[in-house]
N, CA, C and O of each residue as an XYZ file, in Angstrom:
276
protein
N     -15.142      8.736    -28.453
C     -15.548      9.459    -27.250
C     -14.943      8.754    -26.026
O     -15.167      7.558    -25.840
N     -14.187      9.467    -25.197
C     -13.596      8.830    -24.015
C     -14.666      8.458    -22.989
O     -15.720      9.087    -22.896
N     -14.354      7.419    -22.230
C     -15.275      6.997    -21.177
C     -15.249      7.979    -20.019
O     -14.223      8.595    -19.732
N     -16.387      8.114    -19.362
C     -16.484      8.977    -18.191
C     -15.778      8.319    -17.012
O     -16.078      7.171    -16.683
N     -14.845      9.020    -16.368
C     -14.184      8.450    -15.192
C     -15.151      8.366    -14.009
O     -16.134      9.104    -13.941
N     -14.858      7.465    -13.090
C     -15.667      7.269    -11.888
C     -14.855      7.768    -10.695
O     -13.690      7.404    -10.534
N     -15.475      8.602     -9.862
C     -14.796      9.183     -8.704
C     -15.325      8.576     -7.416
O     -16.533      8.538     -7.183
N     -14.412      8.105     -6.588
C     -14.738      7.579     -5.256
C     -14.137      8.528     -4.227
O     -12.976      8.921     -4.343
N     -14.918      8.893     -3.232
C     -14.454      9.759     -2.138
C     -14.227      8.909     -0.886
O     -14.847      7.858     -0.724
N     -13.352      9.358     -0.020
C     -13.106      8.670      1.247
C     -12.380      7.351      1.097
O     -12.532      6.463      1.936
N     -11.593      7.206      0.041
C     -10.814      5.989     -0.185
C      -9.564      6.034      0.684
O      -8.902      7.068      0.777
N      -9.243      4.920      1.316
C      -8.067      4.839      2.186
C      -6.982      4.014      1.510
O      -7.248      2.923      1.006
N      -5.760      4.536      1.498
C      -4.615      3.774      0.986
C      -4.074      2.939      2.143
O      -3.632      3.480      3.156
N      -4.113      1.607      1.981
C      -3.654      0.708      3.033
C      -2.150      0.468      2.946
O      -1.447      0.542      3.953
N      -1.661      0.180      1.745
C      -0.227     -0.018      1.514
C       0.126      0.566      0.157
O      -0.738      0.763     -0.698
N       1.408      0.836     -0.025
C       1.890      1.410     -1.282
C       3.213      0.745     -1.655
O       4.090      0.585     -0.806
N       3.361      0.355     -2.926
C       4.619     -0.179     -3.446
C       4.928      0.566     -4.741
O       4.178      1.449     -5.156
N       6.038      0.200     -5.371
C       6.391      0.807     -6.655
C       5.395      0.420     -7.750
O       5.289      1.119     -8.758
N       4.667     -0.681     -7.565
C       3.720     -1.152     -8.577
C       2.328     -0.554     -8.438
O       1.551     -0.566     -9.392
N       2.005     -0.030     -7.256
C       0.676      0.552     -7.049
C       0.323      0.620     -5.584
O       1.196      0.627     -4.716
N      -0.982      0.670     -5.317
C      -1.429      0.810     -3.932
C      -2.624     -0.091     -3.668
O      -3.459     -0.322     -4.542
N      -2.683     -0.590     -2.449
C      -3.821     -1.358     -1.984
C      -4.743     -0.375     -1.270
O      -4.328      0.326     -0.347
N      -6.007     -0.335     -1.713
C      -6.945      0.657     -1.197
C      -8.187     -0.006     -0.621
O      -8.548     -1.121     -0.995
N      -8.830      0.702      0.296
C     -10.139      0.294      0.786
C     -11.153      1.232      0.132
O     -11.167      2.438      0.380
N     -12.005      0.635     -0.713
C     -13.031      1.384     -1.439
C     -14.378      0.792     -1.074
O     -14.665     -0.352     -1.424
N     -15.208      1.553     -0.375
C     -16.538      1.085      0.036
C     -16.486     -0.287      0.700
O     -17.324     -1.145      0.424
N     -15.504     -0.493      1.573
C     -15.399     -1.743      2.321
C     -14.689     -2.868      1.591
O     -14.518     -3.948      2.156
N     -14.273     -2.649      0.353
C     -13.561     -3.654     -0.429
C     -12.086     -3.290     -0.509
O     -11.727     -2.127     -0.692
N     -11.230     -4.313     -0.368
C      -9.794     -4.089     -0.524
C      -9.441     -4.391     -1.971
O      -9.804     -5.445     -2.493
N      -8.734     -3.471     -2.624
C      -8.447     -3.596     -4.047
C      -7.067     -3.029     -4.356
O      -6.699     -1.964     -3.862
N      -6.305     -3.754     -5.181
C      -5.013     -3.245     -5.624
C      -5.225     -2.412     -6.881
O      -5.862     -2.864     -7.832
N      -4.691     -1.199     -6.883
C      -4.799     -0.284     -8.017
C      -3.384     -0.017     -8.522
O      -2.567      0.584     -7.824
N      -3.108     -0.467     -9.735
C      -1.786     -0.283    -10.326
C      -1.427      1.185    -10.475
O      -2.306      2.042    -10.567
N      -0.150      1.466    -10.497
C       0.352      2.842    -10.517
C      -0.156      3.645    -11.723
O      -0.291      4.864    -11.625
N      -0.436      2.998    -12.845
C      -0.873      3.705    -14.048
C      -2.391      3.856    -14.155
O      -2.881      4.451    -15.115
N      -3.135      3.333    -13.195
C      -4.604      3.322    -13.297
C      -5.268      4.617    -12.825
O      -6.149      5.105    -13.533
N      -4.913      5.203    -11.692
C      -5.600      6.410    -11.224
C      -5.510      7.552    -12.247
O      -4.479      7.754    -12.888
N      -6.597      8.277    -12.377
C      -6.679      9.372    -13.338
C      -6.515     10.730    -12.655
O      -6.491     10.822    -11.428
N      -6.403     11.769    -13.461
C      -6.297     13.141    -12.952
C      -7.456     13.429    -12.010
O      -8.599     13.055    -12.278
N      -7.149     14.092    -10.915
C      -8.154     14.399     -9.904
C      -8.002     13.540     -8.665
O      -8.598     13.830     -7.628
N      -7.203     12.475     -8.766
C      -6.924     11.611     -7.617
C      -6.072     12.388     -6.613
O      -5.094     13.035     -6.986
N      -6.455     12.315     -5.332
C      -5.735     13.076     -4.300
C      -4.937     12.196     -3.351
O      -4.250     12.714     -2.471
N      -5.010     10.870     -3.509
C      -4.285      9.961     -2.612
C      -3.130      9.309     -3.351
O      -3.230      9.016     -4.542
N      -2.049      9.088     -2.650
C      -0.865      8.474     -3.247
C      -0.108      7.562     -2.275
O       0.529      6.602     -2.708
N      -0.168      7.843     -0.984
C       0.688      7.156     -0.022
C      -0.107      6.454      1.071
O      -1.237      6.839      1.369
N       0.491      5.417      1.671
C      -0.142      4.663      2.748
C      -0.588      5.600      3.863
O       0.151      6.494      4.276
N      -1.800      5.379      4.340
C      -2.350      6.182      5.425
C      -3.187      7.355      4.965
O      -3.918      7.944      5.761
N      -3.092      7.701      3.695
C      -3.900      8.817      3.192
C      -5.331      8.375      2.924
O      -5.607      7.203      2.668
N      -6.227      9.342      2.990
C      -7.643      9.113      2.687
C      -8.098     10.278      1.822
O      -7.818     11.438      2.125
N      -8.811      9.953      0.729
C      -9.257     11.022     -0.148
C      -9.944     10.512     -1.399
O     -10.633      9.492     -1.380
N      -9.743     11.236     -2.478
C     -10.437     10.969     -3.755
C      -9.589     10.064     -4.649
O      -8.379     10.245     -4.787
N     -10.272      9.079     -5.255
C      -9.643      8.185     -6.222
C     -10.498      8.203     -7.485
O     -11.678      7.852     -7.456
N      -9.889      8.614     -8.584
C     -10.592      8.690     -9.865
C     -10.087      7.542    -10.731
O      -8.890      7.413    -10.986
N     -11.035      6.708    -11.180
C     -10.684      5.504    -11.932
C     -11.394      5.463    -13.280
O     -12.471      6.039    -13.435
N     -10.788      4.775    -14.263
C     -11.479      4.586    -15.529
C     -12.699      3.669    -15.336
O     -12.659      2.746    -14.522
N     -13.753      3.920    -16.069
C     -14.980      3.121    -15.957
C     -14.694      1.630    -16.177
O     -15.263      0.786    -15.484
N     -13.817      1.299    -17.134
C     -13.534     -0.114    -17.407
C     -12.954     -0.808    -16.179
O     -13.266     -1.971    -15.923
N     -12.107     -0.103    -15.409
C     -11.489     -0.678    -14.216
C     -12.550     -0.944    -13.146
O     -12.548     -1.998    -12.512
N     -13.445      0.007    -12.954
C     -14.526     -0.124    -11.974
C     -15.401     -1.327    -12.326
O     -15.732     -2.132    -11.455
N     -15.770     -1.448    -13.590
C     -16.625     -2.556    -14.023
C     -15.903     -3.888    -13.926
O     -16.485     -4.880    -13.487
N     -14.645     -3.920    -14.331
C     -13.862     -5.156    -14.310
C     -13.699     -5.724    -12.902
O     -13.619     -6.940    -12.724
N     -13.652     -4.840    -11.901
C     -13.454     -5.269    -10.521
C     -14.756     -5.353     -9.726
O     -14.731     -5.593     -8.519
N     -15.887     -5.157    -10.396
C     -17.179     -5.330     -9.740
C     -17.509     -4.286     -8.692
O     -18.302     -4.543     -7.787
N     -16.904     -3.103     -8.806
C     -17.204     -2.037     -7.864
C     -18.529     -1.391     -8.241
O     -18.898     -1.361     -9.415
N     -19.228     -0.887     -7.270
C     -20.461     -0.155     -7.509
C     -20.120      1.319     -7.675
O     -19.479      1.918     -6.811
N     -20.547      1.891     -8.775
C     -20.298      3.324     -9.005
C     -21.030      4.131     -7.943
O     -22.196      3.860     -7.656
N     -20.360      5.122     -7.354
C     -21.016      5.954     -6.346
C     -22.171      6.745     -6.956
O     -22.148      7.089     -8.138
N     -23.175      7.025     -6.137
C     -24.317      7.824     -6.596
C     -23.847      9.226     -6.918
O     -22.978      9.772     -6.239
N     -24.414      9.795     -7.937
C     -24.029     11.153     -8.335
C     -25.002     12.142     -7.780
O     -24.855     13.344     -8.002
């Protein structure tokens, strides 16, 4: 059974490189590798703000708090 993805809204992309993007998620700055975001993610480039969908393991590994549903 696949893990349920975690969706964060209002995420800001601070910088973007070929390897991934540095994002502000709930006041935390975090680097998200290019292969990590899942389908449904609406942000890709520096300066954008929107939805970031991440695998549950990534959220837990980085100590992020899952948004309330």
